[in-house]
N, C-alpha and C positions, 0 to 999 in steps of 0.2 A: 019898431020902438021898443020892444021888450029887449032885443039885442043891443040897442044904444044905451038902454040902462044898466043892461047886465056890464057892456063896457066900462060904463062909469063906475061901477061898483069895482071891477077889476082894477081901473086905475087908481081908485082910492087905496085899495089894499097895497098895490106896487108902490104908491107914493109914501105909504107907511113904512115899507120894508126899507126904502132908499134913504140914506142919509141927506140931510140938508146940505146944499152946495156949498155953504158957508163953513161946514164942518170938514176936518181933516179927512182924505180919502184913505189913507194908510190905516190898516189896523193897529199897527205898532205904536207903543206909547210914546209922546214927544219926550226929549231927553231932559227938559228944565220943568216940566210942569207936573210935579208929583202928584196933584190932584186926579189927573187923568190916567195914572199908572193903572193898567188893566193886564191881567195874563193875556199873552199873545196866542192868536188862534192858531191851531195846528192845522198845517195843511196836509191834505192827503198827498202819499207817494204817488209819484206817476208809474205808470207800468214799467218804463224803462229803469227806474231806480230800485226795483225788487232784486234782492241778492241773488246773485248767480250760483248755481250749483257748481262746486268745485269739481273738476275731473280728477280722476285719479291719474298721475304721470305714468307716461309708457315706460318700460323697461330700460330704453335708452336715456331716460332723464333722471333716473333713480342712481344715486352714488351710494356705494356699500360704505360701511365703516371703515373696512380695511382699504378702500380706495382714497376716502377722505384723509386717512392717516398717511398713505403714500404720499398724497399732494402736499399735506402738512411737512413731511419728511423731506421732500425736495426743494421746498422752499427754505427750510432750515439749512440743507446742505447749500444752497446758493448763497443764504446770508454768510454762512461759515466760509465758504471759500473766497466771498467778497473781503471778509475780514481777515483772512490768512493772507490775501494778496496784498491787501493794505499794510498788514504787519511786515510781510516779507520785503515790501519797497522800503518801508520805514527802517528796518534794519539794514537793508543793502545802503541806504543813505547814510547810516550810522557808521556803517564800515567804511564806507568811501571817505567820509569827514575824518576818521581816526588815522586811514592810510595816508591821507593828504596831511595830516599833523606830523606822522612820522617821517614822510618823505620831505618835508617842508625843514623839520629839525636837521635831518642828516645833511641837507643842501645848504643849512646855514652853518654847520661845523666848520671852523677855518682850518685849514691844511698849513701847519706848522714847520713840518719838516722833519726827518728822522732826528737830527741833532738837538733839537728842542724836546723831542719826545723821550730819548734816552738820557738827556742831562739836567734840564731845567723843569721838566715836568714834576708836580706834586705826586703823581701817582706812577712814576718812571718805574718802581719796582713791581707793581701789578701789571702795567703795560708789557715789560720783558717777560714776565713770568707766564702771562696769557700767551704770549707769542711763541714762547718755547713750549707750551702745551700743545698748541696748533701744529707746532712742527712735529713733535713726537706723534701725533696724529696721522699726519701726512706721511711721514717716515715710515712707520708700522703698518698703515692699512692702505695706502694708495698702490703699492706694487702689485702685480699679478702674483697668482700663487705659483707660477713657473719662474719667477725672477731669481736670478742669483745674487743672493746679497753679496754686495762688494765689487760688483761686476763694472759699475761705473766708475768707481774710484781708482779701479786697475786699468781703465781705459777700454776695457772689452765690451762687445755689444750683447745686450740682454734679451735680445729679439724685439719685438714689438714695442714702439713708443706708445704713450698713453694719451687718450682724448679724455680732457677735464672740462667739466661743467661746475661752474661756482655760481650758485643761487645766492642772491644777496650778497655780491663781491664788495659792495661799497666801494671806497677810493682805491680798491687795488691793493690793499695792505698785505696780501697774502701771495703777490705774484713771486716775491723772491724765495719764498719757502716752496713754491712750486718749481721755479728753477732750480733748486737744490734738492730736488726729489730724488730719491735712490734709483728709480727707474724714469729715463728721459721722457719728457712731455712733447708730443707732436703738435697738438692743438689745445689752447686753453680758450673756453668761451665764458666770459663775465657777463651776469645778467644782475640788474638793480634797479628799482623803480624811481630812485634819485636821480635825475638826469646830470646834476652838477656832480655827484660823486661818480657817475660814470665818465666824464669828461677828465675829471682827476685821475681816474685809474688808467685811461689812456695816455695821458701826460706821464704818469708813473712807468708804465710799459716802455714808453719810448726813452725813458732815461735808464732803463734796467740794465741794459748792455753795458753801459759804461762802469757800472758798479761791480761787474765781474763775479767771482763766485763766492761772495761774503757770506758767511753763516751755515752753510750746509754741511752735509756729511762730508768730511775731508774737504770742505770748500777752501780752507786755508793753505791746503797743499797741492791743489790741482790748478790748472789754468780754466778760466771762465768758460762754463759750457756753452754749447749753441744755444741761442736764444729761441724758444720756440714760438709758433705762429699764435697770434691772439686775436679774438674779436670781442667787443663790447658792445651791449644794447640795451636800452632803457626799457625794462619789462618788469611787470607784476608776477611773481611767478606763483603767488598765492590766489589771487583773484581772476587771473586770466590763465589760458592755456599756452605753453611755449611751444606747440607743436606748429603754430603758423609761421614761426621765424624760418627763413631760408637756411641758415645753418643748421639748425635743429633737424630740419628735414634731409638735409644732406648728410649728416652724420647717421641719421636714422631714429625713429621714435615709434615704439610699439609697447604698450605696457603689458602684453602677453609675456608669460614665462619664458616661451620659445625664440624670443627676440634674439638674433645673433648679431645684429648691428646696433650700433648706439655707443655710449659713452663708457669709458672704463670706470670713471670715478664722477659721482656727483658731491660736491661739498657744500655744505651749508653751516658756516661758522658765526655764531651769535646772531642769528637771523630767524630761526625756525620758529621761534616763540611767537612771531607776530602771525603766523598762519592759525593758530588756535584761537583767534577772536571768534570763530565759528565753525562748526562741523563742515560746513560747505568749503570754506577756505582750506581747512586741514586735509580734506579728501582730495581737493583739487590739486594742493601741494604734493601729496603722495603719488597722485596719477602722474604729474610732471616728471617726478623723480623716477617712479616706475617706468615711464614711457621713454625716458631719455636713456636709462641704464641698459647695457646689454646683459644678457646672461651671464651670471657669474661677477657682474659689476659691483662696486661698493659704494655704497652711501655713507659718508662720514660727516661729523659736526659736533658742536657742543651747543648745549640749551642751559636755561636755567634749572636748578636741581629742584624738582617737586617735592622731594623729601624734605629739604630744608625750608621750603615755603610753608609746607603742611605742618611741620613740628613747631615752626614760630607761630603759625596761626593757632594752632591748638592750644599752645602754652598761653598765647594772649587771653585767648577766650576763657581759660581756665582761671587765670588770674583777675579777669575782669568778673567772672561769676563769683569768686570769692570776695571780692570787694563788694559785691551787691549784698551778698549775704551778710557779710560782716556789718555793713551799713544797717540793713534791716534789724539785726540784732542788737546794734547799739541805739537805736531808736525806740526799743522797747523796753518798758519798765517791768519790774516783777509783777505787776498786776495785769500786765499785758496791755497797758495804755501807752502811747507814744509820746515822746518829750517834745516840748514846742520846736518848730523849725527855727535854726540859727539864722541868723541875719547875714551873715558872712559865711560863703562856702569854704570848707576846708580844702586843704591840698588833694587833688585827685576828683573832687566832686564836681559836679555838672551845675553850673548858674542856671537859672531859668531861662528857657528857650534854646539852651546850648544842646548840640546835637551829641549823641552817643560816640565816643573814640572808636575808630576803627583799628585794624591790626596794623602796626608801624614799627619799624625797628631799622637800627643802621649804625653807623659810626661817623667821623668827622669827613670820610671821603665816599660813601656810599650811603643810599637810603632807599628802603623799599615801603610803600604805603598802599594799602588797600583802600579805595574811596567808599567801599561798601561793606555790608555784613558778610562775614566769612564763616565757614562750617565749624561748628563746635569742635568736631573730632578731627578737624584738619585734612579731612579726606574730599577732595574736590570732585563733586557730583552734581550735575552731568560734567563731562570733560573738558567743555569748551565755555568761553566767555568770561572767565576769572580773571577780571583786569586788576593790575596794579600799577602804579607809577613808580618808575625807577629813576634815580637820580645817581649818577657818578661824577664826581668832580673832573672839571676839564673835558668831558667826554659826552654825558648824558644829561639833559636838563628836563627831568620830570616828564619823561615819554611814557604813555602806556604801553605796557607789555602785558603778556599773558601767559598764565600757568600752562605748562605742558604735563599734564599727570603721566607719570613714566608708564605704568603699566597699561593705561588706555592707549597711549600713543604706540606701544610696542604690540599690543593686539591689533590696532588699526593697520600698521604697517604689514602686519601678516595678511591682511586682505588684497595687498598689492604686490604678495609675493617677496616681500622684504623680510629677511630672517636674522635676527639679531645675533652678532659675533662678539661685541665688545662693549662694555657700559661701565665706567668709572667715574668718580668725582675727581675734580683737580688735584686735591692732596694725594689721592691714590696714586694718580698717574705720576706725580712727583716721586713719591716713595718708591714706584717699579721701576722708573726708568732714570732716576738721578745718577745712579752708578754704571748706567750702560757705557760700553766702550766708546761709544761716538757721541750718544745724547748727553753723556755725562760732560765731557769737555765743551759741547756745544752750549750748555747752560752757563758755563764759564765764560765763553766768548760774548754771549749775550747779555752778560751781566746779573744773571739770575742769582748767582753766589760767587763768592770770591775764588781767586785762583787755587790751584792745588786742591780742590775738594773742599773749600771752605765753606762757612756757614752761609746761609740763604741772605741775599741782599733785599728781602722784601720784609716790610714791617708787619706787625701783628694785624694791624688795621687792613692793610693790603691783602694779607692773606685771608683775612675773614671775607672780604669782598670776592676773593678767587673761590672761596669754599662754595661760592653760590652756584658754581656751574657744574657740569657733567659733560664728559666726551663720549661719543658712541661711533659704532660702526655697524652696518646691516649689509648683507649680500643679497642680490636679487637671484632667487632660486628659480 
């Protein structure tokens, strides 16, 4: 009985401790009954939730500061390489687009014939003058050193016939000049990226034999010489190697200075400046030249004169700086304040939103225009990628060209065993050769000047355009 009464007492105590069945069993307050909000009871942490004691990492798991920096540096290198690859691909795409633009332009230039060029063209004086200059370069620098001058005119053999490679041959405008070269030509290979131009060059070669010996050294006195063998191929000599062409392999291709096989002459008339779009193209061009030439071979050509370009750019920037300074001075009053802005811009001033002018000059037949900022001192650094747009009436329609900084080009050529022998502006070549025993009369027959040693038949504007160029010759040593 005592145990029963004790059990009754325990039941009462337990019943007082247990909440009523009609009350919430959860210790947390109900969300919308503000009267029942009470602090939540804290629950004791289970043994499994006790914080674990952290172990010291082993030597293999620890990374030193130097190793962490090396990892970071490798990641930066990978990012830089990826960015460089992306930039290189974009640059190659830009170069391909520019090359396509130039190729398309020359493919679209119509072939009007020799009679139109020498009689009806607006720039016929410039055309014949430039052609005479190219004839002078070929006559002076294409023969071997052991060639006997006058042997061909006298009908005597001068030994070996020449192998000639013409890079950027265009429509074959120099074929007759090579036919009249003082040393006979055995093989002429013409390369050009414009496929239409190559077809026109083939047509011109097929008709060359019927024109006889017009225009060369003594060509008016001797019978037509034997026509040389010629091959023509569509090829980008700046962006690609020419080594894979079968005819180049047959003649020989070796950039080393000990190459005994190869061409006697590589010619590049009015085309090399396109290679200076990038250093890669310029070096590829020179590798092709050096590889194709035999030891002692000649690299001849003509390019825009970087001295003229640099001086024009320097003068333009000097005048532009003077105008800016004068404008700033004019806007200031004596007390240092500025005058109100004029509603209408004066001549030479920029309207709101108008871009700064860039270097530009020319006359009624030619124009040079730089699309971007140019160096204040007129010195083009770095040596590659200085684009300008060139226009020549009836010939060139705003085609992108590139500055060839002369000293940079000469130094680069030395890397490929090409040593400078000759470098003159077109006016200097005229003064040096106009009274030559044979080149002087040639200028009269070509219409450069009047008969009997008369004055130039070239206008001042045409001579200004011709002064834009220089001729050169390098020997492979």
